[in-house]
C-alpha positions, 0 to 999 in steps of 0.5 A, spaced: 821 833 087 819 837 094 826 837 096 829 839 089 824 845 088 824 848 096 831 847 097 836 845 091 832 851 086 830 855 092 823 856 091 818 859 095 812 860 092 809 854 091 803 851 093 804 843 094 797 839 092 796 832 095 791 829 091 790 821 090 785 817 089 778 817 092 779 811 097 778 810 104 785 810 105 788 816 101 789 820 108 795 815 111 799 817 105 799 824 107 805 826 106 805 832 112 804 839 113 811 841 112 810 839 104 803 839 103 798 846 102 792 843 100 789 837 100 784 834 095 782 827 091 781 824 084 774 822 083 770 819 077 763 818 077 757 821 078 754 818 085 759 822 089 760 817 094 767 819 095 770 814 100 776 819 103 773 825 105 773 825 111 780 824 113 781 829 108 778 834 111 780 832 118 787 834 115 786 842 116 788 843 109 784 847 105 780 840 100 779 840 093 776 835 088 783 835 084 780 831 078 773 830 077 769 826 070 763 823 069 767 817 068 773 815 067 771 813 059 768 819 058 761 821 058 756 822 053 755 829 053 748 829 057 751 829 064 747 836 068 752 840 070 748 842 076 749 835 079 756 837 080 755 843 084 748 839 087 753 834 090 758 838 092 754 842 096 751 836 100 756 831 099 762 835 099 761 842 102 768 843 103 770 843 097 774 850 095 775 848 088 774 842 082 778 841 076 773 838 071 777 834 065 777 837 058 773 832 053 777 829 047 774 825 041 770 820 043 768 823 050 765 830 053 767 831 059 768 838 060 763 843 063 761 846 056 760 839 053 754 838 057 748 839 060 747 847 064 754 849 064 751 856 066 747 853 070 753 851 073 758 857 073 753 862 075 751 858 082 752 861 088 757 857 090 762 857 084 766 864 084 770 866 077 776 868 075 772 874 073 769 876 080 776 875 083 778 881 079 774 885 080 
C-alpha cells in the first residue's frame, strides 16, 4: 500500500500511522521511519495498563491512542469520560490524540453516550477543532 500510494500514485501529502493492538511486542513490528509518521496503539479497556506504550514512545514519533473503547464488546453508557483523560494524563502522557469508537445498537462507546462528555471535551488537555480554527 505504501509503495502504491507514494511511488505509483505519486502522493506525497499522506500521513502514515502505525497502530497495532496494545502489546509488549508492538514496536518490534515498526516498519521504519521512512514509512511511518505517527505511532499509536489500539486499546480496549478501562485500566489503561497499555502494554507496549513505552517502546512506542522510544520510536520518536507522535503517539496516539489510535482506537479506544470501554471494551471490545461495547459499554453500557455508565463509563465516566473523565477517567479517559485522567488515565491519559497519568499513564499515557505523550498521547497527542485519541480516537473513540462510535456506538452501535447494544454498545455505548461514543463519548456522547457515556458520562461527562462535556467534562472530557472541556479539559485543559483537549484541543478541539473549534480551537484550531480560531
